[in-house]
Structures are given as C-alpha cells and as structure tokens.
C-alpha positions in Angstrom: -66.5 -190.5 52.3 -67.5 -186.6 51.3 -66.7 -184.4 54.0 -71.3 -183.8 53.8 -71.1 -187.8 54.6 -68.8 -187.4 56.9 -70.4 -184.5 59.0 -73.9 -186.6 59.1 -71.9 -190.0 60.0 -69.9 -187.4 63.2 -73.4 -185.8 63.8 -75.2 -189.6 64.6 -72.4 -190.5 66.6 -72.4 -187.2 69.1 -76.0 -188.1 68.9 -75.5 -191.7 69.9 -73.3 -190.8 72.6 -75.6 -188.3 74.4 -78.4 -191.1 74.4 -75.5 -193.6 75.8 -75.6 -190.9 78.6 -79.5 -190.1 79.0 -79.8 -193.9 79.4 -77.3 -194.7 82.2 -78.4 -192.1 84.0 -81.6 -193.3 84.3 -79.7 -196.7 86.3 -77.8 -194.2 88.1 -80.9 -192.4 90.0 -82.5 -196.3 90.8 -78.5 -196.4 92.5 -78.8 -193.4 94.0 -82.3 -194.8 95.5 -81.1 -197.4 96.8 -78.6 -198.8 100.1 -79.4 -202.5 99.0 -75.9 -204.6 97.6 -78.5 -206.5 96.2 -80.5 -203.9 94.0 -77.2 -202.2 93.2 -75.9 -205.7 91.6 -79.0 -206.4 90.0 -79.0 -202.8 88.2 -75.0 -203.6 87.1 -76.4 -206.5 85.6 -78.7 -204.6 83.7 -76.5 -202.0 82.9 -73.9 -204.4 81.8 -76.5 -206.0 79.4 -78.4 -202.5 78.2 -77.9 -202.4 74.2 -77.6 -198.5 74.1 -74.9 -198.0 77.2 -71.5 -197.7 76.8 -69.8 -195.7 79.5 -70.2 -196.2 83.2 -68.5 -193.6 85.1 -71.0 -192.0 87.0 -71.9 -195.0 88.5 -68.8 -196.6 89.2 -68.6 -192.8 90.5 -71.4 -193.3 93.7 -70.4 -194.3 96.8 -73.3 -197.0 97.1 -71.6 -199.2 94.0 -68.0 -198.3 95.4 -68.7 -199.9 98.8 -70.0 -203.7 96.8 -66.1 -204.0 96.9 -66.4 -204.5 100.4 -69.5 -206.8 100.3 -69.3 -210.1 99.6 -67.7 -212.2 97.4 -70.5 -212.1 95.1 -70.7 -207.9 95.6 -67.4 -208.2 94.8 -67.5 -209.9 91.8 -70.4 -207.8 90.5 -68.1 -204.7 91.0 -64.7 -206.0 89.7 -66.6 -206.7 86.4 -68.3 -203.0 86.4 -64.5 -202.3 86.3 -63.5 -204.9 83.4 -66.7 -203.3 81.9 -65.9 -200.2 82.2 -61.8 -200.1 81.8 -60.6 -203.4 80.2 -61.4 -205.8 77.5 -62.1 -209.4 77.0 -59.2 -210.5 77.6 -59.5 -208.9 81.3 -62.4 -211.2 81.7 -60.8 -214.2 80.4 -57.5 -214.0 82.5 -60.4 -213.4 85.8 -63.1 -216.0 84.2 -63.1 -218.0 87.1 -63.5 -215.2 89.9 -66.7 -213.4 88.3 -69.8 -213.9 87.1 -70.9 -215.6 83.8 -71.2 -213.6 80.9 -75.1 -213.8 79.4 -74.7 -213.4 75.2 -75.3 -209.7 75.1 -72.8 -209.5 77.6 -70.3 -210.7 75.9 -70.7 -209.2 72.8 -70.6 -205.5 74.3 -67.7 -206.7 76.2 -66.0 -208.0 72.4 -67.7 -204.4 70.6 -65.7 -202.4 74.0 -62.7 -204.2 73.7 -62.2 -203.3 69.4 -63.3 -199.8 71.1 -60.3 -200.5 74.0 -57.2 -201.4 70.8 -58.9 -198.5 68.7 -57.1 -196.1 71.2 -53.8 -197.5 71.2 -53.8 -197.6 67.6 -56.5 -196.4 64.7 -54.9 -199.2 62.6 -55.9 -202.9 64.0 -54.2 -205.7 62.4 -57.5 -209.1 62.5 -54.7 -211.2 63.4 -54.7 -209.2 67.1 -58.8 -209.0 66.7 -58.9 -212.1 66.1 -56.6 -213.2 69.5 -58.3 -210.6 71.5 -61.5 -211.3 70.7 -61.0 -214.8 71.2 -63.1 -215.4 67.4 -62.6 -218.4 65.9 -62.9 -216.8 62.3 -62.9 -214.0 59.3 -66.2 -214.2 58.7 -67.4 -214.0 62.8 -64.9 -211.8 63.6 -66.7 -208.9 60.2 -70.0 -209.6 61.4 -69.2 -208.5 65.2 -67.0 -205.7 64.0 -70.2 -204.3 61.5 -72.1 -205.0 64.3 -69.6 -202.5 66.5 -70.2 -199.8 63.3 -73.9 -200.5 63.6 -73.8 -199.1 67.3 -72.2 -196.2 66.6 -70.0 -196.8 69.4 -66.7 -196.3 65.8 -66.7 -195.3 62.4 -64.1 -197.1 60.6 -64.0 -199.1 57.2 -63.1 -203.1 56.6 -59.8 -203.3 54.7 -59.9 -207.4 53.6 -57.0 -206.0 51.2 -54.4 -205.3 54.3 -56.3 -207.4 56.8 -56.9 -205.1 59.1 -59.4 -202.9 60.7 -59.2 -198.7 60.0 -60.6 -196.6 63.1 -61.4 -193.2 62.6 -63.5 -192.0 65.2 -64.7 -193.9 68.5 -66.2 -193.0 71.7 -64.2 -192.4 74.7 -63.8 -195.1 77.5 -64.2 -194.7 81.0 -60.4 -193.6 82.9 -59.3 -195.0 86.4 -58.9 -191.5 88.3 -55.0 -192.8 88.4 -54.2 -192.9 84.4 -55.6 -189.0 84.4 -52.3 -188.1 85.3 -50.5 -189.9 82.4 -54.1 -188.1 80.2 -52.8 -185.0 81.2 -49.4 -185.7 80.3 -50.2 -187.2 76.6 -52.4 -184.2 76.3 -50.0 -181.8 77.1 -47.7 -183.4 75.0 -50.0 -182.9 72.2 -50.8 -179.7 72.9 -46.9 -178.8 72.6 -46.9 -180.9 69.4 -49.0 -179.0 68.0 -47.5 -175.6 68.6 -44.5 -177.0 67.0 -46.6 -177.9 63.7 -48.4 -174.6 63.8 -45.2 -172.4 64.1 -43.4 -174.6 61.3 -46.8 -174.0 58.8 -46.6 -170.4 60.0 -42.7 -170.4 58.9 -43.7 -172.7 55.6 -46.1 -169.9 54.9 -43.6 -167.5 54.9 -40.8 -168.7 53.4 -43.3 -169.4 50.5 -44.8 -166.0 50.5 -41.0 -164.9 50.1 -40.5 -167.1 47.2 -43.7 -166.1 45.5 -42.7 -162.0 45.8 -38.9 -163.2 44.6 -40.6 -165.2 41.8 -42.9 -162.1 41.1 -39.9 -159.6 41.6 -38.3 -162.0 38.8 -40.6 -162.3 36.2 -41.2 -158.1 36.3 -37.8 -157.4 35.7 -37.4 -160.2 33.1 -40.3 -158.4 31.5 -38.2 -154.7 31.8 -35.4 -156.9 30.3 -37.3 -158.2 27.5 -38.5 -154.3 26.7 -35.5 -152.9 26.7 -34.2 -154.8 24.7 -37.1 -155.3 22.2 -36.8 -150.9 22.6 -33.3 -151.0 21.9 -33.6 -153.9 18.4 -36.8 -151.1 17.3 -34.6 -148.5 17.3 -31.6 -150.0 16.0 -34.1 -151.1 13.1 -36.1 -148.3 12.2 -31.7 -146.4 12.3 -30.9 -148.4 9.8 -35.3 -148.4 7.5 -33.8 -144.4 7.6 -30.0 -144.8 6.3 -31.8 -146.9 4.2 -34.4 -144.5 2.9 -31.5 -142.0 2.8 -29.3 -143.8 0.8 -32.0 -145.1 -1.8 -32.8 -141.1 -1.6 -29.7 -140.5 -3.0 -29.2 -142.8 -5.2 -32.3 -141.9 -7.2 -30.9 -137.9 -7.1 -28.3 -139.2 -9.0 -30.1 -140.9 -11.3 -32.4 -138.2 -12.0 -29.1 -135.5 -12.5 -27.6 -138.2 -14.7 -31.0 -138.6 -16.8 -31.8 -134.9 -17.2 -27.5 -134.6 -18.5 -28.0 -136.7 -20.9 -31.4 -135.1 -22.1 -29.5 -131.7 -22.6 -26.5 -133.1 -24.2 -28.9 -134.8 -26.0 -31.2 -132.1 -27.4 -27.1 -130.0 -28.2 -26.4 -132.6 -30.9 -29.5 -132.7 -32.3 -29.0 -128.7 -32.5 -25.3 -128.6 -33.6 -26.6 -131.3 -36.6 -29.0 -128.7 -37.7 -26.4 -125.8 -38.5 -24.2 -128.0 -40.2 
C-alpha cells in the first residue's frame, strides 16, 4: 500500500483504539459507583459482549473487581473469565471451560479475535494451520471470515496470503499486561533499545565508509582526468613539433627547388647569348 494509504489506516486504527478506551471508561465509571458483586458481574458480562471494547485493564484494576476473587463461585468465575479476555486466548478458555461461564456467540467471536492479536504478539506471520487449531475452526473459509471480520473491527491490520498459507500482521492493538509480566517487558524493551542503538551505530559506520569511498572515487576520477589531460597536452606538443619540423623541411625543399630552377634559367640564358655571338 502507498504511504498515504498506510497513514490513513494507522490514523483510523488509533482513532478506533481511543474510542475503545472511551467506551471502557464508561463501564469503569459504572463499576466505581457500586459495591454489589451482582452488579459488577453484570457489568463484566456487558463489557465482554461490547463490540468495541478489547482492553480491560482499567476495569480489572478496580479494587471492587479484584475482590470478586474472594467472592462466590459465580463471582470467581466471572473474574477469571475477565482475566482470560484481558490476557489470554481461546485455548485458555477451553482448558477451563467447565469452571467458567458459558460464552455467548458475540463473546466467543470476540475472544477468538483477541486470540489472533495474542498470536500476532508472538509472530507477525501466523500460519493458517496454527490458527485453525488455536481458534478451533473447522474450515479455511470460516477462518478467513473470522480474520476479515477482525480486520474490519480495526483490532489489527494485515493481509491474508493464501498462496503461502499464512496471515501477515502489520499492526495490532496492544493487549493488557499482567503486573508480573512488566519486568519481562521492560527487559525486552531494553534489549530492543540496545539492538536499535547497535543498528544505528552500524548504519552510521556504513554511511561514513560510503562517504570515504565516494571521496576516494572522486579523487581517483580527478587524478585520472588530470592524467588524461596531461597526456593530451604531451601528444599535442609532439604533433605540433612534428608539424613544425615538416614545415621547415618543406620550406627547405621549396627553397632548393626555387634555387635550382633559377640556376637552370640562368644557364639557359647564357647558352642563347653564346649562340648569338657565334
């Protein structure tokens, strides 16, 4: 895609992300106003079904929501389900399905969309074979519909490559991060910063080498041009010298010819005069 097209897509992507956060904050405000676990679990169900909410960190961070872990089995299961939507994948839900609330069709689709984003954080190129297993999808056409629907919701930007049999993800929304994962994330960011610095240093060295090479090439061209010019002058000097020598020889031969002709004419006149006298 063109840079202008990509900029438009990224602008729309960030606008939609801002809209997601704004919608979530509406539910967060509602949760702050209640101390009832029943109301909180109801809010959680609404959030998990909301079509434009894909981040849940602000809701999870509320003390009242955290307290659901210590509540009834229903409260605990609602909290556990919210955590899966925030941090996990559909495979995590399947592993604990018996102890979790049943998913509605909207929630199921949404969790599969989030699972694609989670896989994209591991690799920007995701084979169809892995997606079929991870999302528990029966056919390739169903998988393609699920991916296309995800992209229409702007939770990631990518393209389907049926020839290679994989999904290529260019950009994806950020998932929520567990507090215990922050240290690992900081380490990754630090490593990225170090590698970026090394790369910039290498690029700088290559630019310097390129500049030196360009100067050397220019100097070589200038020296070569000067050498050619000097040789041209030498050749021209030789040619002029030879031309001068040839002119002198020609002039000398011409003078000899003139003298010889004059001599012959002089002798001819003497012979006529002698004949007249006799």
